[in-house]
Wavefront OBJ file of the C-alpha trace (Angstrom):
o trace
v -27.278 18.576 -20.439
v -24.455 16.657 -18.788
v -21.231 16.590 -20.791
v -20.619 13.423 -22.774
v -18.253 11.004 -21.071
v -14.842 10.877 -22.713
v -14.478 8.042 -25.177
v -12.138 5.211 -24.309
v -10.146 2.795 -26.440
v -11.034 -0.889 -26.008
v -8.216 -3.289 -25.235
v -7.719 -7.017 -24.969
v -5.193 -8.842 -22.808
v -3.767 -12.189 -23.914
v -2.370 -14.164 -21.001
v -4.399 -14.928 -17.896
v -1.480 -15.373 -15.506
v -0.162 -12.983 -12.873
v 0.971 -10.270 -15.282
v -2.161 -10.317 -17.417
v -4.483 -10.306 -14.421
v -2.661 -7.468 -12.687
v -2.739 -5.476 -15.921
v -6.489 -6.048 -16.294
v -7.120 -4.706 -12.808
v -4.937 -1.666 -13.491
v -6.870 -0.917 -16.689
v -10.194 -1.160 -14.897
v -9.198 0.748 -11.759
v -6.852 3.450 -12.960
v -7.115 4.239 -16.674
v -9.086 7.172 -18.037
v -8.582 6.233 -21.692
v -8.532 2.413 -21.790
v -11.500 0.085 -21.458
v -11.330 -3.674 -21.015
v -12.809 -5.444 -24.004
v -11.616 -9.033 -23.596
v -9.397 -11.218 -21.435
v -7.784 -14.248 -23.023
v -6.150 -17.409 -21.678
v -5.702 -21.083 -22.442
v -6.650 -22.579 -19.051
v -10.394 -22.368 -18.353
v -9.688 -22.903 -14.647
v -7.198 -20.043 -14.290
v -7.888 -17.535 -11.535
v -7.425 -14.711 -14.017
v -10.186 -15.863 -16.351
v -12.543 -16.515 -13.459
v -11.844 -13.079 -12.022
v -12.390 -11.409 -15.403
v -15.721 -13.200 -15.785
v -16.821 -11.978 -12.345
v -15.891 -8.451 -13.388
v -18.041 -8.668 -16.485
v -15.204 -8.824 -19.020
v -15.619 -11.001 -22.133
v -13.356 -14.049 -21.836
v -12.100 -16.989 -23.831
v -9.821 -19.892 -22.919
v -9.001 -20.608 -26.568
v -6.118 -18.174 -26.960
v -5.775 -15.788 -29.872
v -8.096 -17.890 -32.040
v -10.826 -17.588 -29.429
v -10.269 -13.842 -29.197
v -10.896 -13.362 -32.905
v -14.243 -15.154 -32.531
v -15.527 -12.938 -29.718
v -18.209 -10.398 -30.737
v -16.083 -7.592 -29.257
v -13.075 -8.372 -31.503
v -13.842 -5.709 -34.151
v -13.954 -3.027 -31.435
v -10.562 -3.921 -29.936
v -7.848 -1.424 -30.916
v -4.950 -2.353 -28.623
v -3.901 -5.861 -27.585
v -1.534 -6.567 -24.700
v 0.408 -9.834 -24.946
v 1.421 -11.279 -21.578
v 2.134 -14.821 -22.765
v 5.597 -15.898 -23.916
v 8.165 -14.952 -26.525
v 7.351 -18.131 -28.461
v 3.592 -17.497 -28.515
v 3.893 -13.821 -29.333
v 4.868 -14.305 -32.974
v 1.510 -15.842 -33.919
v -0.425 -13.449 -31.689
v 1.301 -10.458 -33.240
v 0.788 -11.587 -36.835
v -2.952 -12.073 -36.326
v -3.490 -8.827 -34.428
v -1.436 -6.645 -36.751
v -3.169 -8.133 -39.812
v -6.446 -7.072 -38.197
v -5.215 -3.515 -37.643
v -4.628 -3.780 -33.893
v -1.669 -2.305 -32.011
v 0.322 -4.845 -30.015
v 1.848 -3.951 -26.653
v 4.236 -6.830 -26.063
v 5.100 -7.741 -22.464
v 7.145 -10.776 -23.569
v 10.844 -10.665 -24.493
v 10.013 -11.473 -28.136
v 11.288 -8.051 -29.256
v 9.463 -8.014 -32.581
v 8.679 -4.325 -32.260
v 10.881 -1.456 -31.030
v 11.884 -1.392 -27.369
v 9.934 1.136 -25.302
v 10.776 2.501 -21.857
v 8.105 5.168 -21.115
v 10.423 7.713 -19.459
v 13.177 7.323 -22.052
v 11.535 6.926 -25.464
v 7.832 6.653 -24.687
v 6.808 9.131 -27.389
v 9.015 7.783 -30.166
v 6.954 4.814 -31.359
v 3.322 5.790 -30.889
v 2.485 4.884 -34.489
v 4.207 1.487 -34.421
v 2.041 -1.590 -34.885
v 3.986 -3.501 -32.222
v 5.922 -2.098 -29.266
v 8.027 -4.207 -26.922
v 8.231 -3.506 -23.200
v 11.671 -5.159 -22.949
v 11.606 -6.950 -19.554
v 10.785 -6.179 -15.937
v 14.489 -5.782 -15.209
v 14.836 -3.555 -18.247
v 11.978 -1.310 -17.173
v 13.582 -0.891 -13.761
v 17.201 -0.392 -14.809
v 17.412 0.992 -18.345
v 16.113 4.411 -17.188
v 19.164 4.644 -14.909
v 21.594 3.748 -17.692
v 19.843 6.324 -19.885
v 20.124 8.919 -17.120
v 23.899 8.469 -17.037
v 24.038 8.494 -20.848
v 22.206 11.814 -20.917
v 25.242 13.517 -19.355
v 28.146 11.152 -20.088
v 29.493 8.611 -22.529
v 28.565 5.179 -21.175
v 31.143 2.644 -22.261
v 29.544 -0.250 -20.376
v 26.301 -0.870 -18.521
v 25.537 -3.916 -16.408
v 22.374 -4.667 -14.469
v 21.499 -7.313 -11.916
v 17.787 -7.872 -11.303
v 16.928 -9.867 -8.200
v 13.305 -10.922 -7.834
v 11.405 -13.157 -5.445
v 11.169 -16.691 -6.777
v 7.463 -16.655 -5.943
v 6.918 -13.738 -8.308
v 8.386 -15.649 -11.258
v 5.625 -17.661 -12.877
v 5.917 -20.265 -15.644
v 6.102 -17.588 -18.363
v 8.960 -15.757 -16.669
v 10.874 -18.979 -16.063
v 10.396 -20.112 -19.651
v 11.826 -16.813 -20.895
v 15.004 -16.559 -18.786
v 17.346 -16.758 -21.781
v 15.288 -14.226 -23.705
v 15.266 -11.999 -20.602
v 19.038 -11.667 -20.503
v 19.379 -11.207 -24.257
v 16.564 -8.684 -24.619
v 17.577 -6.686 -21.541
v 21.200 -6.554 -22.676
v 20.144 -5.189 -26.057
v 17.799 -2.697 -24.397
v 20.655 -1.368 -22.268
v 22.443 -0.536 -25.507
v 19.593 0.481 -27.831
v 17.498 2.505 -25.364
v 19.871 3.034 -22.465
v 22.658 4.337 -24.654
v 25.485 2.105 -23.386
v 28.072 0.984 -25.903
v 27.975 -2.501 -24.354
v 25.294 -3.950 -22.088
v 24.983 -7.017 -19.889
v 22.040 -8.314 -17.855
v 21.793 -10.868 -15.066
v 18.621 -12.105 -13.354
v 18.462 -13.806 -9.956
v 15.414 -15.685 -8.671
v 15.684 -15.318 -4.904
v 14.044 -18.201 -2.966
v 14.141 -16.389 0.400
v 11.147 -16.665 2.726
v 9.402 -14.386 3.344
v 9.758 -13.256 -0.290
v 12.032 -10.268 -0.832
v 11.058 -7.121 -2.655
v 12.524 -6.617 -6.138
v 16.072 -5.289 -5.949
v 18.088 -4.003 -8.910
v 21.702 -2.963 -9.199
v 22.974 -0.845 -12.089
v 26.670 -0.436 -12.846
v 27.954 1.951 -15.506
v 31.438 2.865 -16.653
v 31.406 6.341 -18.135
v 33.487 9.362 -19.051
v 32.797 12.991 -19.837
v 30.686 13.965 -16.825
v 31.239 14.737 -13.150
v 29.870 12.713 -10.264
v 27.538 15.587 -9.404
v 26.113 15.667 -12.944
v 25.543 11.916 -12.958
v 23.912 11.894 -9.530
v 21.553 14.740 -10.453
v 20.541 13.014 -13.681
v 19.891 9.703 -11.894
v 17.796 11.327 -9.167
v 15.719 13.214 -11.755
v 15.094 9.992 -13.650
v 13.959 8.175 -10.501
v 11.324 10.860 -9.951
v 10.068 10.420 -13.526
v 9.636 6.670 -13.063
v 7.887 7.232 -9.738
v 5.138 9.107 -11.602
v 3.734 5.756 -12.771
v 5.508 3.335 -10.390
v 5.284 4.975 -6.928
v 7.168 2.097 -5.282
v 10.295 2.713 -7.378
v 13.094 4.214 -5.307
v 16.793 4.468 -4.623
v 17.884 2.097 -1.877
v 20.831 4.358 -0.989
v 22.793 7.270 -2.406
v 24.468 6.827 -5.780
v 27.979 5.403 -5.353
v 31.063 6.367 -7.380
v 34.561 5.047 -7.969
v 37.141 6.746 -10.182
v 39.512 4.945 -12.542
v 42.516 6.769 -14.005
v 45.506 5.897 -16.151
v 47.243 4.374 -13.127
v 44.324 2.066 -12.252
v 42.105 1.527 -15.343
v 39.243 -0.939 -15.105
v 39.263 -3.885 -17.503
v 36.090 -5.660 -18.672
v 36.814 -9.068 -20.243
v 35.797 -9.080 -23.876
v 35.014 -5.358 -23.824
v 38.149 -3.369 -23.112
v 39.971 -1.173 -20.612
v 38.433 2.076 -19.394
v 39.251 5.215 -17.506
v 36.551 7.356 -15.948
v 33.812 6.845 -13.379
v 32.135 3.671 -12.210
v 28.620 4.485 -11.021
v 26.684 2.044 -8.837
v 22.956 2.563 -8.362
v 20.942 0.400 -5.987
v 17.185 0.287 -6.482
v 14.152 -1.415 -5.050
v 10.704 -1.691 -6.561
v 7.672 -2.213 -4.363
v 4.503 -3.255 -6.153
v 1.203 -1.414 -5.884
v -0.514 -4.671 -4.813
v -3.460 -4.232 -7.186
v -3.565 -8.005 -7.652
v -0.106 -9.256 -6.774
v 1.757 -9.039 -3.447
v 3.764 -5.879 -2.857
v 7.030 -7.819 -3.118
v 6.287 -8.553 -6.797
v 7.596 -5.181 -7.929
v 9.082 -6.845 -10.997
v 5.609 -7.599 -12.321
v 4.141 -4.295 -11.181
v 6.713 -2.192 -13.035
v 6.113 -4.231 -16.188
v 2.340 -3.818 -16.135
v 2.621 -0.160 -15.127
v 4.978 0.563 -18.031
v 2.724 -1.303 -20.466
v -0.308 0.606 -19.212
v 1.492 3.940 -19.547
v 2.572 3.093 -23.096
v -0.881 1.925 -24.169
v -2.442 5.074 -22.728
v -0.116 7.198 -24.844
v -1.075 5.179 -27.936
v -4.774 5.485 -27.054
v -4.559 9.237 -26.539
v -2.937 9.596 -29.939
v -5.698 7.512 -31.507
v -8.411 9.590 -29.862
v -6.789 12.838 -30.982
v -6.611 11.597 -34.569
v -10.294 10.637 -34.512
v -11.263 13.991 -33.078
v -9.291 15.913 -35.719
l 1 2 3 4 5 6 7 8 9 10 11 12 13 14 15 16 17 18 19 20 21 22 23 24 25 26 27 28 29 30 31 32 33 34 35 36 37 38 39 40 41 42 43 44 45 46 47 48 49 50 51 52 53 54 55 56 57 58 59 60 61 62 63 64 65 66 67 68 69 70 71 72 73 74 75 76 77 78 79 80 81 82 83 84 85 86 87 88 89 90 91 92 93 94 95 96 97 98 99 100 101 102 103 104 105 106 107 108 109 110 111 112 113 114 115 116 117 118 119 120 121 122 123 124 125 126 127 128 129 130 131 132 133 134 135 136 137 138 139 140 141 142 143 144 145 146 147 148 149 150 151 152 153 154 155 156 157 158 159 160 161 162 163 164 165 166 167 168 169 170 171 172 173 174 175 176 177 178 179 180 181 182 183 184 185 186 187 188 189 190 191 192 193 194 195 196 197 198 199 200 201 202 203 204 205 206 207 208 209 210 211 212 213 214 215 216 217 218 219 220 221 222 223 224 225 226 227 228 229 230 231 232 233 234 235 236 237 238 239 240 241 242 243 244 245 246 247 248 249 250 251 252 253 254 255 256 257 258 259 260 261 262 263 264 265 266 267 268 269 270 271 272 273 274 275 276 277 278 279 280 281 282 283 284 285 286 287 288 289 290 291 292 293 294 295 296 297 298 299 300 301 302 303 304 305 306 307 308 309 310 311 312 313 314 315 316 317
């Protein structure tokens, strides 16, 4: 007798835009533990909903209310939210009340921040986990890498993405992006003070996602910092192959004779580390230049798979 196929956990995705559609395709093509149960939007003419229907996935264009009326709703265990920070509050309340786990791809930050390579195992029993932002997923691992070997007094990131890869949801959440990413730099990255900047680059042809990470730290050598950063890059590459250093890690030393001053933060001595990254997307649904969306969906997928594996282990026990 052939062995029984491994059981999967059914998921729903709310948000039929670029992020939601790319995530759906990742679930269907690459996941061994997740199974698409439903795909949800609010525009019946959206490409995402039409694509989901062609793929045989249950759909609704009536948002979260429509999802709860689908026959598959009782079987859904994990719900991804790829809508907006404003819409997430209602979506989360309904899903959590029904016993579902929310994986939040908006900057709403209702649940704990999760960066898979930094704290991916810390919140597997939470009812809502927040994926911070695309810039956060790309840069917070680097801040955390420095914080693993040094005291990070200040961390600043600049995320530059192609304007074409920023849809209506991303544009509507710009303020939340900077606030949520800044907090993530501190809470998950380990910096005492964090700052985030996002740039929508209108260049044609569209440019690949580029990220710059600056840290001011003390208590570690340049060699220790560089080794920690390079090890972290390899960890991220395990689920985002297009994530890479653009050039070698750069350093600048500040001593008592030339301390660096950050307005509103203070004056520091130590090492300024500059890390230059680029993120090329896997092009499952989106163009390869949209690495900002690819790293977000890849991180959400990785997190949901960890949650699903924990659920399956509990059921098997």
